[in-house]
N, C-alpha and C positions, 0 to 999 in steps of 0.2 A: 792470597785472594780468597774471598768468601765464597761460600757455596752459591749465593745469589749472583755474584759477579761472574762465576764460572757458567752458570745457566744462561746469563745474558750475553756472554761473549760469542760473537759470530766471526767467521773468517773474514779476512781483509777484503774489502770490496763488496760485501754483502750487508744488508741492513733490514731491520723491520720497518715497515711503513705504517705509521700510526694514524689515528684520527687527528685532524680531518683530512690529512694528505692522501690516504688510501681512497677515501670517497671522492676526493677532488680528481685524482688520476682516473678513476673509473668514469667519472662524469665527462672529463675532457676526452678520453678515448672514445666513449660512446658518441660524443658530438662529432668528432672527427670521422669516424666510421660511417655515421649518418650522412655526412657531407659527401663522402666518396660514393655511397650508395645512390645518391641522387643524380650521379653522373654515369650510372650503369655499371658500377664495379660491384661485383658480387663477392660476398665474404667466404673465405675457406679458413679451416682450422687444422693445420698440420700438427702431428704429435711432437711433444717436447723432445723425444729421443727417437732415433731410428738407426738402421744399420749404416755403419760407417761408409760402406761402399757407395750407397745411394746418397747420403748426406753430403759427402765430399766430392761428388761427381760434378763435372762441368764447372760452372761458376763457383760451386761449393768448395773446390780446391783452394780458393784464396783464404778460407777460414781454417784450414787445417791446423795451423799452429795455435789457434785459439780455441780448439775444441777439446772438451773433456771427453774422455773415452772410458767406457766400462764393458765388461764381458756380459753378454746376455746368458744367464745360466741355463736357459731353455734351448735356445738355437746354438749355443756354443759359438757364437760370432761376435765380433766387436761392434759396439754401438757408439754412437756419438750424441752428446747433448748439443742441441743447436746453438751456434754462435751468432747465426743470422738467419732470418726467416726467408729471404729471397730465394736462395737455392731450393728450399723446400716447396715454395709455391711454383717455382719453375718445374720441379718435378712433377707436381700434381698436374700442371697444365700439359705436359708432354706425355703423360701416361694416362691417368684417370680421366682426363678431359681432352685427350688427343683428338677425338672426333667432333668436338664441340666447335661451331663456326668461329672463324677468326675475322677480325681481331677479338681476342678473348680478354675480358677486362675483370681482374680479380683483385680483392682487397684482403687484409689480414691484420691481426693484432695479437700480440702475445709477449711473453717474456723470453729473453735469451740469456745465456751464461757464457762467460768467456774465461779463459785460463788466466789472464791478467788484464788489469786496467791500463789506461795510458795516462800521460801526464794531464791531458785536458779532460779525460773521463776515467777517474779512478775506480768508478763502480764496475764491478764484474757482472752483475745481474741488473738488467734494466728492461723497460718495455720498449717494443717497436710497434709502430703502425705504418701501413703502407699500401701501395698499389702497384700492380704490375699489368702492363698492356703487351699482350703476347701475340705474335703472328703478323705484325706490320713492321715494315722497314721504312715507313714514310717519316719525313722530318715532322709532319703534323702529329704523329705519335709522340715523339720526343716532346714537342711543345705542349700537347695535352696534358701529359704527366707532370711536366714542370709547372705549368699554370694551375693545375688542380691541386698540387701540393702546396703552392704559395697561397692560393685562395683558401685552402683548408686552414692553414695556420692563421691567416688574417681573420677568418670567421671565428676563431677561438679568442680573438682579442689581442693578438700579437702585433706589436708595432715595430717600426724600424727594420723591416725585413729587407735583406739583400740577397742576391744569388751570384755565386761565382761559378762561371762556366769553364769547362776544360775540354780539350779535344785530344785525348791520349793516343789516338790513332794517327795523329798528324805527323809526329816525329818518326815513328816507324815507317810511314809512307815515304818520308823524305829519305830516310836511311836506304830503303829498298830502291828508290828512284835515282839516288846519287851513288849507289854502290858501297855504302858503308856496312861493314859487318864485323863480327868477331870482337877481339878485345878493344879495338878502336871504337866501334859503336857503343860498347858498354861504357867505356870511359867518357865518351861524348854524352851519353845518356845521363850518367851521374853528374857531369858539369852542368848540364841543362836543368836537372832537378835542383841543383844548389845555386842556380843563377849565376855561375862562375864564368864571367865573360873572358877572363884570361885563360881558363882551361879550354873553353870553346875555341878560342883563337889558336891555341896549340894544337888541337886535335882536329879542327875542322877543315884545315887545308884551304883550298880555294872556295869551299862553301862556308867558311867561318863567318863571313858577313851575313849570310842568310840565317844562320842559326842565332847569331847575335841580335838579328832583327826580330826574330821570334821572341827572345827575352824582353826586348824593348817594347814589343807590341802590347804586352801585358797591361791592363788597366780597364777604364770604363768601356763598355761594349762598343759604343759608336766609334771611339778612337781606335780601338783594337781591330774592329772590322776594316776600317779604312786602311790601317797599317798592313794588315794581312793581304788586302786586295791589291796592294802595290807590289807584292813580292811575286817573283817569277818562279812558280812551283812546278814540279813534275805532274803529270796528268792525275795520278792517284791522290796525291797530296792536295791538288787543286780541288778535287771533287770532295774531299773532307772539309776543306775550307768553305766550299759552296753550301754544304749541308749545314754547317754551323751558322752561316749567314742567314739561311732560311729559317733556322730554329729561332734565332734572335729576332728576325723580323716578325714571326708569328707571336712570339711572347710579348714583344713591345706593342704590338697591335692590340693584344688582349689586356695587357697590364702596363699601360704607358708610364705609370709612376713608379714602377718597381725598378730599383737600381740593379743593373747587371754589370758585372765585370768579367773580363775574359783573360785566362792565362793559357795561351795556345802551347806552351812548352810543358805545362804541368802533367805529371803522370802519377806521382805518389798518391796512393789511395784509390786509384782507378785501374789497377793492373789487369783486371779481367774485363774491363769495358771495351766494347768494340765500336764505340762512336762517341757522340757528345755525352759528357758527364757534368755533373753540377753539384754544388754544396750550398745548403741553406743556412743562413745566419740571421741573427737579429742584433741590432746595436745595443740591446739591453744586456746581453751576456757575451762572453768571448767563445763559448763552446759552439760546436756545430749543432744545428737544430736537425739536420737530416742530410742524406746523400741520395743521389740517384744517377741514372744514365742508362745507356744502351749496352746490352750484353746479348749472348746466345743462350737461350733456355734449352737445357738438354744438349748444349754443345752444338746446336744446329739451327734452332728456330729463332728468328729475330724477335727481340723483346726489349722493352724499356720500362723502367720503374723508378719508384722513389720510396725511401724508408725514412720515417720520422722517428727520432730518438726521444722517447717520452720524458726521460729525466731532464733533458735540456729544455724541452718545451715547458714543463712544469716550473722550472727555475726561472724562465723567461716571462712567465705570466704573472699578473698581480696576485698577491695572497688571496686565497679564497675567503670569502665572507661566510662565517658560521650562520646557518639558518636559526631563526628563533626557536627556542626550545620551551615547551609549555609543560609544566608539572601538573599531572592529574592526580588528585587525592585518591587513595584507595577506595574502591567501591563506585568510581565514576561510571555511569551507564555506558555500555558499549556504543549505543546509537549516538550519544553525545560526543564521544571520543571520535568516532568516524566522521561526524560532521565537522569537528575541528580540524582533523587531518585533511578533509576535502578543502577546507579553507586555506590550507597551506602550512599549518602548524606542524612541527615535529613534536610528538607527544611522548612524555616519559611518565609511565604510570607508577604510582606508589603501590608497593606490595602489602604494606600494613599500615593501619592508621598511625598517625604521628601527632604529637601535641602542637609542635611548632611547624606549620606547613611552609612558612617562609624560609625557615632555616633548612628544611628539607630540600626545598626547591633549589636554594643556593648551593647546597652540598652536591646535588646531582647535576649542576651545571646548567640549570634552567633560569632564563631571564624573565619568564612570566610563569604565573600559576593560575589555575582555575579556582575561582572563589565562588561563594554563593551568588554573588551579584555579576558573575561573568569573568572574563579574562582581565587579570590585573598585572602590572609590571612588578617584578621583584626589585625592591629598593635595596 
C-alpha cells in the first residue's frame, strides 16, 4: 500500500465529509435547529466526552455497549465518548438546569461515536439533532415532540414521511397484571419480539389469545387503536392503551395526512423507554430517520424527546445544488467583490494575474467570471 493510501485510510465506519456534502449537512442542521427554536426549544451543547459514571447513568445505561472508553490522565477516572446525546441533555436538565421552570424545552446537535455500526447504519460516527421536553408526563408532551420532529423534517423538504408508534410499557404491564414473571415472561417476551404466534400459544397459557391479539393488532393506527380497544386489559395496561390513544388523537388532529402505524408488542430499540415510543421513516430510504419516546431523565423526572439521525436525513434529501461560483481576476476591487457577494455570488479570487482567465475560472470550478463588461458565463 502506498504512503498516500496509508494516510487516506480511516477506521471502518468513519469517513471524511467533503465539499459540497459538509456544507450541505451544516445548512440542514442549521435549518432544523432554527425550526426547533421557533417552538421555544433552547439549544444546549454538551461535551463530546465526559466521566463514564455520569454518561452512562439512567437512560445512558442503554448505550454502554456502544461507548468508547478512555482513561482521563488528569483525574485518573474512566471517561466515555458519547454514543447518544439524549442522556447528556437529560443530565444537564436534572443538574445544571434543575431549578428552571418546567416543562423544560431543550434542543441539541452534534456528532456521536459508536463502537460498531449496524446492518442498516454501518457508520460509527454520525450527526444527531434533537429535542427534549422535560418535566411533563402529559400525552400532549409526547404529541408535541412527535409533531415537531415530523414538521421539522417536512420543512427540510423530506417527503413520504411515516411514523411507527410503539408502546414498550404495555407488555410489562400485562405481565404484571396477569402474574407472568421469571423465565416464562422472558420467553414470552422473546416470542412477542419475533412475532412468533406459535411460541406465544405455547407460553401464554390462558392469556395466549390476548397476546396473539396484540401481534395481530399491528398496522395502521386507526385499525390498531380499534383492535386494542376491544381487548380486556388489566387496569395498568388499559391506562397505557388510553395514553397511546390520546397521543394518536393529538397527532392526527395536527397532521391528518401523516401515515401512522402502531405495533403494540414492539420492544426492541425501546428498552429504556417508559411510555410511547416512535420511529421516523421516509419512503425514499429504508433507514430510520430518527427515534424518540418517553423516558425518565436522571432516572426520576418524566421526559420525552426525539433524535434525528443526520446521515439518514441527508441521504433522503435531494442532492444539493451547488451555488454559482464567480471567478474574480487578481486585483478586483474589494468594494466590487463585496457587492457581488451581496447579490448572492460565491466569489473565488485569483491570487496572481493569468493570461487565460476563462481557463483559470474553469480550473477553479467557477461557472462564471468577472470580465471588463460585467459577469459572464464560462463556456
